[in-house]
Structure formats: C-alpha cells, structure tokens
N, C-alpha and C positions, 0 to 999 in steps of 0.2 A: 504494500500500500504506500503510495507516494504522496497523495494529496493530504495535507494536514486536516485532521478531523475538526469539524465545526458543529456545534450543537446550539440550537435556539432555545433560550430560556425566557421567562417572562421579563427578567431584568435586561436581557439583551443577548446577543450571540457571543459564544466563547470558542476560542480556537485552542486546541490541545496539540498533542504530539503523539504519533504512533511509535510504539516500541514492539516490533514484531507483530504479534496478533492481538495486541491490546493497545488502548489509548489512555493517556494520562492528561487530565485537566487539573492544573495546579493553581492554588491560591485564589479560588473563586470566593469573593466576599459573600458571607451570609448575613452579616450585620455591619452597620456603620462602624468606623473606627472609634473605639471607646476613649476618646480624648476630648479636651475642652469641656463643654457642657455635658457631654455624654460619658465622661469619666465617672465611675461609681454609679452609673445609671443602669437600668435594665437594658438589654440589647435592643437596638432598633433595627428592623430589617433593612438590608442594604438597598439603596436605590438603584436605578437602572443606568444604562450608558448607551451612547450612540455607537453605531458601527460594530465591529468585532473586537472583543477584548482578548488580548493575548494571555493565555493561561498555560504557559510552557515552563514556568519556573515557580518554585515554592514561594508562597507569600510570607510576609513578616510573621514572626513568632512572638507569643507572649513572653517566652523565656528570653531574658536579655543576656544571661550568661549561664553556662551549665552549672549543675550542683557541685561538681568536682572537676579537677583537672582532667581526670580520666574516668569516664562512666562506663558501666557495662554495655549500654546501648549508645551508638553514635547519635548525638542529639544536637544538631546544628541550631545556632541562634541566628536569626535573620532580622536585621534592623528594619524598623518602619512602624507606622501607627496602625495600619489596617490589619490587626492581628486576628480578627474574627473571620477566618476563612476556612474553606474545605478543599480537600484534594479528592478528586474522583478518578478511579481507575476502572475501566470498563472494557469488556470484549468488543464493544463498538457495534453491537447488533441492535439497531433501533427497533423499538416495539417488541423486544424479545421477552419482556416481563421476567427478568432473571432475579433470583434471590439477591438480597443486599446485605452486606456486612458493614456496619458503621463502627469504626475503631476509635477508642478514647485512650490517649497516651497516659503513661504514668509520670512520676517525678515528684512524689511527696506533696502534691497540690501546689508546689511552688517552683517547679522546673519541668523539664521534659519538652519534647518537640514532635509535632505531627509530621515534620519534614524528615524524620529519620529514614535512611535508606532501608532499614529493617522492615518498615511498614509499607514498602512498595507492594501494590496489589497484584503484581503480574502473575503469581502462581494461582491466586484465587480467580483471576480473570481466565486463566487457562482452563480452569475447572468450572467455568460458567457462573462465577459470583462477581457481581458489581461491588466494588470496595470503596469506602469513603473514610478518610481520616479527617478528624475535626480538631479545631483549636478551641481554647477557652481561657478566660482570664485566670491568672495564677496568683498565689500568695495573697497579700492584703487587698489588691485590686479585685481579686475574685472572691475572697472569703473573709475579709475583714468586716467586723460589725461597725457600722456607722449609723448614728441615730436617724439621719434623714436620707438614708440610701436604701435601695432594695436589698433584701437578704440574699445570701448565697448566689452572688452574681455569676460565679463560675458555673454553677449548675444551671442557672438561667441561660447562659451562653450555650451549654450543651443541649438544652431543650430547644433553643432557637435553631441550632444546627439541625436537630432532628426534624423540626418543622420545615426547614429548607429542603431536607431530603424528601419528606412527604410530598412537597409541592413540586419538586424538580427532578427527582431521580428517574422518572419514567422517560424523560428526554434522553437519558444515557443508557436506556435499555433495562433499567431496574424496575422491580415491582414494589410500589409503595405499600402494598398489602402483605409483603413478606420481608420485613426488616429485622435483622438480628443486631443487637448492640453487643460490643465486646470491648474489653479493656484489661490492662495489666497494672498491678500495684495500685497507685492512686486512680488509675483508669478503671481497674477492677472494682475499687471502692465506689467510684462514680457510677458504675453499672448498678451496684446495689442501691445507691441513692436514687437513681432514676427509676429503678424497679419499685421503690417505695414512695416516690413523689407523685402526688395527685396531678401536678402540672405536666407530667410526662405520660400520663395514661393514654394508651391508644397509639402512641407514636412508634412503638416497636412491638414485636410479636414473639421474640425469644431473646435470651441473654446469655453471655459467656463472661464469667468473671475469673480472670487469672490472678492469683495472689491478691485477692481483693481485700485490702486493708481499709476498713471503714469503722471508726468509732466516732459517730457524730458527737460533737461537743455539746454539752448542755448549753442552753441559751445564756445562762449567767456567766459561764466560763468564756464563751465567745465574746460576750459584751465586755467583760473585764479585759480581755486581750486587746480588743479594739481601743478601749479607753487608754490602756497602758501604752500602746504604740503612739497615740497622739501626745500623751504626756512626755514620752521620751523625745519626741520630735519638737516639743515645745510649741505646738500649734493647737488651735481650737479643734475639738473633736466633732467635726462636721465635714460635709462634702467641700464646702468652701475653704475651711481651714486646712484640709489635707490635700487640696488640689495642687498646691505648689510643690509637692514632694515627687521627685523622679522615681522611676522604678528602681534604679540603683540605690537611692537613699532608702527606699522602703525595704529593700533586701538587707541593707546594713542594719536598719532598725530592727527588723525581724530577727536577725542573728543575735543582736544584743538581748532582745526579749526572750529568745529561746535558750540563751546561755545561762542555765541555772547552775547552782553549785554542784560539783561532781560528788558522787557517793564516796564516803570515807571508809566503808567496809564492804566486804562481799555480801553480808546479810542485807545491808541497805540497798545495794545494787540489785540483788535478786528480788527483794520486796518490790522495788520500783518496777522491775520488769513484769512481775506477776500482776501487779496492779495497773499495768498498761501505760507506764510512763517512760518506756524505753527510748522513744524518739523525741517526745516533747514538742511536737509541731504546734505552732501557735495558730495558724490560719488554715483550717480544713472545713469541710461541710459541718454545719451545726443545726440543731433542732430549732427552727424559727417559728413553727406553727403554720407555715404557709407553703414554702417549697418543700421542707421536711417537717412533717407534722409530729413525728415521733422517732425514737431510736430504733435501731434495727430489730432487736428482739421484741419490743412491744408491737411494732408494726407487723412483723412476721406472725407473731402469735394471733394477731387479729385477722390474719389471712390476706394481708395486703400483698399483691404480686403473685398470689398463688395460681393465677391463671396463665402465668408466663413460664414456659419451659426454661430451665436454667441448667447450664453446664458450668461447673466450677472446679478449680483445683489449685494446687500449690506445688512448688518445688520442695524437695526433701530438706534442703538446707538454706532457705531463703537468706537469712541474715546471720548465719552461723559464724561466718568469718568475722563478724563484729565482736565476737567474744574476745579477740585479742586485746581490745580496749580495756577489758576487765582484768587482764593478767596481773597488774600490780596489786590487785586486791586479794589475790589468792592466798597471800601470806596471812590474811586476817581471819581465815576460817575455811571450812570445806563447803563444797557445793551442797552436799547432803544436809549439813547442819543449817545452811542458809535456807534451803527449801523447807526445812522443818518449822521455820518460823513464819511460814506463809500458809495460804489455803491449800497448797499442794502437799502439805505435810504427809497425808496418808499414802502418797505415791512417791515420796522423796527418794527412797532407796531404789525403787524400780526404775525411776526416771534416770538416775545417774548410771545405773547398770545398763540400761538400754542403749545409752550413748557412750559407753566406755571406749569404744573403738574409733571414735571420731578423730580425724587428724587435728592435732592441736590440743589434745588432752582436756584438762578441766576447764580451761578458758573456752574451748569450743563447746563444752556442755552448757556453759552460761550463754554463749551465742545461740545455741540450739533452743534455749529457753525463749530468747527473743523471737526466733523463727516461729516457735509453737504458739506463744501467747499473742503475737501480732496477726498471724495468718492461719495456722492450721487448726488451732482449737476453735476460734470463732467460726470458721467455715463449717466444721463438723457440728457445732451447736446450731447454726442457722439451718443447715441441711436437715437436722433432726426436727427442728421446729416447723419446717415446711410440710410435714406430715404427708398428705396424699398429693401434694403439688409435684409435678414432674421435675425431678432433680437428679442429676448425674454428677458423680465426683470422679476426678482423676488424681493421680499422684505421680509427679514427674521425679524419677529417681535415677536417671542416667547421669553419671558423675563425670566431671572434668578430669581428664587423666592427670593433670598437673596438681590440682588441689584435692582430689578425692571427694569433692562435694558437688551437689546439684544446687547451685546458688541462684539468687534472685536474678530474673531475666533469662536464665539459661534455656528455658523452654521455647522462647519466642522465635528464634531462627528455624526451629523444627516446625512449629505451628505454621509459620509463613512460608515454609519450604524454601528457605533462603540461606542455606549453609555457605554459599559463596559470598555472602555479604561482608561489608566492612566490619572489622573487629570481631567477627564470629569466632575465630580461633582463640582470641583473648578470653572471651566469656564462656565458650563451650568446649574449648580444647581443639587441637588440630585434627583429631580423629573422629569428629562428630559423624555418626553413621547416617547416610542418606536413607537407608531403609526405615530408620526411626522417624525421620522427617516425613517420609511418604505416609507412614502409619498415622502420625499425629495430624498432619495436614488433611489427610483423608477423612479423619473423624470430624474435624471442624467443618469441612466442606459438607459432609452429610448432615451435620447438625444445622448449619445455616439453611440447607435445602429443606429438611424435613422436620427440624426441631426435635430430633430424637438422637440418642447416642446408641451405639451397638453393644451395650452391656446393660445389666439390670439397673433399674432406678435405685437410688439410695434408700436403704431400709435398715431394719434391725440386723440384717445379715451383713451389713457394712462391706459390701462389695464395691470396689472402684476399679477403674482401669489404671494399672500400674505401667507407666512408660519407663522401661529400663532396657537392659540388654535383651530381654525376652518379654516384650509387651504382652500383657494378658490381664483379663479381669479376674481379680482375686481379693480376698479379705485385705483391708487396708485401714489405716487410721484407728487401729484398735487402742493404742496407747493414748492417742489424742482424745478418744471418747472417754476414757477413764479420767483424763485430766479435766475435761469439760464437766464431768459429774462432780469432781472434787471442788471445782470452782463454783458450783451451785448454779 
C-alpha cells in the first residue's frame, strides 16, 4: 500500500501512515489542550480543523520527564500542550466492525507515556483488533484535590477518550459495541476505577487489568494532600492560585510531599508495607462521591461492574527487587518477627518459608511482601468478591535469566507480541521465548474478541493460567488467598 491512509472524522480528516498491513494514526486530539482557563478543568472535546490533519507522529505527552533515568518500559516524553490525544492502530479495513482494545498506560499516576514503542498495535492489528492508546493528565494536574476544580480529572480524561472512541472508532474499522479496556500498573488500576465509575458505564464491554494497583484515597486524605501541596508552594489553594505552577514545579513539590521519614527498623518497614504505605503516592484516584462513589471492595460487594467480563493478573515478583532498599534494616530484626507484629502474624513462618529461595535473601522477602500487598493479595480479594461475575486470573511466572525474577512490566512484550522491541532484553532477558509471546498474545486476542478466556473462571478451586516455561491452567495464588483471609 503506497497511498497514505486518510480517515474522515466529525472533527475533520486525519492522515496516518501505513506500516505493512496496518495503519497508525498518531496524536489525534480528543480534548482541548488543558492549559490556560482549561487547566484543572474537566476535559473539553477537541474542536475541528480544516483540511487534512497530519497524524504521523506521536502527540505531546502529559509526562514531562520519566520517573527514573532508566525505566522498565521505554517511555518517551514529548513536549507540547495538547497532551489529551489518542493513537489509533488499525488493519485499515473500513466498515469491518472489528473488536477494539483501548490501552491505558501505567506510571504511578504521575508518569508513563502512551507513545511507548511497546504499545504499538501492529500485532493486535495483524490479528484483527483495532488498538487505541490514550493519554490522561498525571500527578497533581490529574488527581490533585482543588476546592473549585472537578475531581479526578485524570479519570475524566480517560472517560472522555472512551467517549471519543465510541463516537469515532467505526471510521477506523472498529466496532463501538465491542470495546475492551486494558491497562498495566496505574493503567490497570485505572481499569478498575473505570469499571466502578458511574461516569464510564456503557463505554466498554470487557476489561483487562495487568498488575492493577488501585487503593482509592479516602476523600479526607486526598483533600489534605491537595491543601499541603498548595501550602508548600506558598500559593492560594484554588485553581487561580495554582495556575502559575509549571508541571516541573508540581513534580518537585510532589516529591517533597511524598518524602516522608524513612523507617528506622525492619518491624516499622514491614508494618508500613502490610498497611499499604509502601509507595506513599500523594496524587492517585480518590473517592469523591461523583467519579468514584466508593472504594473498590465496597463497590464490588455491591455488584458494581459485575456485568463486565474481567481478565486480570500479576507478575510473580512485581516489586520484589525493591527489597534491596530495606537491606540496612535487616540488622534490626528478622522478617518473621517483623511479620508477627502485623495482621499477617498467623502466616508469618509460612510466608518466609515460601520465599526462602528468592534471589536476594531476606531483603527480597521484604520486597516480595511489597509485591503481594500492592498487587497480588488485592487482586485475589477482589476476584473473590466478584462472586458469579465472569472473572479470569493469570499468573505470569516466567523469570528473567539475569535476575531470576518475573518483575513489574515483564509480561507486556509477551502480551503485545513485541519481543523485538526497544529495551525488551533489559526487562525480560535476552532469551524471552517467542512461543510464550504467541500463547499470551493469543489469549488476549481471544478475550478482546469474545470476552472469555480459555480456562475456568475464578472460583473456590483457585485455578488460573500460569504463564511460565510450560503454560497451563492450574491451582495458583493459594498463599495469597491465605494472606487475604489473614488481613480480614
């Protein structure tokens, strides 16, 4: 195909680029740039344009700098104001009514990029799936409480992007009546938030949550964090008072706000981890009574989202490497004794014994506790609370040959069938098996198409698909279920 693909939208025409048998339309605005009077406002649908808009390069990103010098995922930051944009990857078959996957990137709700080459939809296009990656406001701009501003603006951005998909995806060959949302880490948490939000009802029909960390902040905590940032900045706590702060200044203020005193003993550190204070993020989704009416467990118990098929899972060692940070505290006590002073006391010995072979020794056991309390235990709890709702779990346990761990983000190149992508050997090892990528990607393709996974739904039998050297459906998350019971 030689002619550049052009699609007519209500906003105007967009020109993309062919890549073999699929087309990419990059940086299409779904909302006006959130600057000036629109900063800290609800997203406003993007206006139209004359002629044909060139959409051959990624648009500006809400991330102004990566979370770290080297991140597991390549996450480019692209300057500019029009950060509320979508990228559409399509097989280019007009009027085909193909299933649609809408992807929400992670990054702790304060970083990450929809322009990552890991999220190129070419493999999903090859298999007949139209793929969309979306952006949303991050950090304080997206999730900071301001008395005279809409709540959870980052979630409102995601909802606005889904509304854009509903209204426009048919022009790219997608079926607006068959939309699956997916995301990883903060993106997986966002999937949960959308699943529970009344504002997002009816905008999608199935959901995939990878490593979906979501502990919505209580309203009073979010309110206190918003006030504290304004106090640190020395400005009035209002849209007008905060308007003069740049994104870079907000990041610096957020880092100061999140920099609490370090634990002085292993017991203090373990208690903080068990009680959910391992990361201490200041600006994340919060219960506001409007966009998020309740916390996850309360909403799930009430049956919210029960009609939406859900696929979710985690890697075996999400943040286990983080345990190295706690090494200096190992001289102050044993991990077993530290656990005995928490709600996990009944399973303290079993927990340490189960992870005795982790590379990194006792420090890695503490890191595994971060993994379990942030990701794996909540997931099992929520799956159990969904009762008869269609829910499938997976457990990614294929380990990096260099680290001996299946760490945060390691499953993504397999899911996207993109083992040749940038930095994949760094995150997944140089020997990542293509057979596993084909197996995982195939499951996701089938779920997006049919909203079902090819193994039993989650139940008391605790069967999940285990992705390792010999992928198979088998009992999984047995220890995590015991931990969930101990936590009450």
